[in-house]
N, C-alpha and C positions, 0 to 999 in steps of 0.2 A: 522695385523698391522707389518710392517717391524721393525726389531730391528738391533741395532749394532751388526755386527758378522753375518749378512745375507750374506754378501759376505766373503768368506775365501779361502784359498787354497784348491783345490781338488774339489770346487764347480763346476758343469756343468749349463751353462747359455744359454738358448735360446735368440738369437738375432732377434728380431721381425722385420724383414726387409728384403726385396728382393732386396735391392739395394747392389750390390757386393761392391761398394766403401767404403758404410757405414759399412758393414760387415767386411771388411778386416780392415779398420783403428781401428774398436772397439776391434778387435781381437789382434792388435798390442798393444793396450793399455792395454788390460787385460793380456797379456803373463807374463808380469813380476811379476804378482800378483798369477800365478800358477792356473788361471781359464780358464777353457776350454770353448771356444764359439761354439756354434751349429746354424747354420742358420735356419731361419723358412723355407726357400726354400727346404733345405735337408729334412724337416719333412713334406714337402707338406702341410704346414699351409696356409690357405688363409688370405690375408691381409683384415682386416675390413674398412668400409667406414670411412673416416677421417671427422668426423662431428663436431669436436670441433673448438672453434672459436680462440684458442691460440695454440703456439707449446706445452706448457705443457698439454693441455687438449688432444692433439691428441697423444702425447707420452704416456700419461696414458692409454687411451683407447686401444691403440695398445699392449701395455704390457700386459694388463688384458685379452685380446682376446687371445694373445700367451700364456700365463701362464695357462688359463683354459684349452685350446686345448691340451697342451702339457703334462699338469700335472707337470710342471717344473717352476722354477724361471726364469722370462723372462724380457729381457731388450729391450726397444725400443728406437729410435732415431727419433725425429722429428726436423727438421732443415731447414733453408732457407735463401734466401737473401733479405734484407730489403734496399731498394733504398730512401734514403731521398727526393729527388725531387720527386718521384712516390709515395710519401705518405704512405711509408712503403712497397709498392707492389715490387715484387710478394709475399712476406712474407709466409704466411701458404700455398700458392698456387704455391710456386717455381716449384715444379716437373711439376705441370699441364701447366705451360707456355711452357713446351716442347711438348705440344700435347698428343694425346694418347699413344704414344710411349715413352714419357718423354725424348725427344731428347734434350739434353742441348745445342747442337749447335743452334738450333732453338731458345731455351729459351733465351740464351744469345743474340743473334740477335734481339730478341724482346726487351730486356731491352734497348739496343742501339737503337733501332727504337723509342722507347717510350721517351727516354732521347731527341733524335734528333728532335722530333715533338715538345716537350716542348721549344725547343731553348734555353735550360738552360747549363750553364758550371758548375754547381753543380753536382760533382760527389761522394759526400758522401754516404757511404753505410756501412752496417755491416752484419755480419752472426750471426745468432742465433741459438743456439742448445739447446733442451731439451732433456734430457734421462729420460725415464720413467722405474721405476723398480717395479715388481709386482710378489708376490708369487701366487701359484694356488689357495689359498682359502683366500685372503685378499686384503686390498686396495693398490693402486699404491702410490708411491711417485715420485716427479719429481724435476730435478736439472737443473738449466738453465745457460748458458754461452754465451758470447758475445765476438766478436773481430770486432773492427772498423777499416775502411780504405776508399778506393776509387775504383771506377770503372775505367777500362781502356779498350780502342778499339783500334786495334783488339786483341782478345784473345791470351795469349802467354802460352806456355807450355804445356806439355803432362802428367804431374804428377797430382795427385789428381784426382777429379771428379767432376760433376755437374758444378757450377759456377766459379770454382776455377782459372781458365785461365783469368777471366777477374777482378779478385779481388786482390788488392795490401794491404797489412795490414799497418796501421800507421807505420812510421819510417822506412819502406821498400821500395826496389825499385823492387823486384820480385813480381811476381803474386803467388798466392797459387798452381799454375799449373807448376811453375818454381822451388820454393824452396824445398829443401831436406826435404823428409818426416818427419825426425826426428825434424826438426826445426818447420815444421807445427805442429806436436804433441805437440811441447812446448808451442805454443802460439795461437792455434786454439780455436774457439767456443766449438768445441767438447771436446778438451782437458782440458777446463776450466769447463766446466759441469762435465767432468769425474772425475776431482780432488775434486768437492764437494761431489758427489757420493761416492767415495772412503773414504773420510774424514769421512762421517757419517755412512757407512754401512761396510767397511772392517775391520776385525780384524784378 
């Protein structure tokens, strides 16, 4: 069972992801807390099959797998884009929309194509992030955050990763691919999930 104080200065944490963008953003979020992040790729950890039906379920199973394989506290991130007009797709399959190589230029083009096929002007969407935290010998906990906005085409900006260049947060004019990383860290779905995680477990 995870307890308050599980996260504290000096702790080493395995980030259960092979997505360099996610690892980079999480490392930037943890740096002010004095927590060292180690990527799963650097430890040659394999990624488990994502069999969950929600972001939280997948985050937990990935965190548990990395914690058991490494013998260390592990954090995972399961996140994606949910488009209202597409009934929440691509959702938990966000990376898979990019094909076997998880090419997000292809994934973004598919979102645009599917919306165009529907002939709808509804461009409402949200990003959802679930962070899973697991010890080597216990159950995982998950913390979820969301940010709402709209889809734009063509994609804009070279910052961020994934679907960032086609997502404009509510109240903004720039995509997540254009805004300053510090601003994204302040308002993003990942930052909101991270705030819940820190509030519960950092001491």
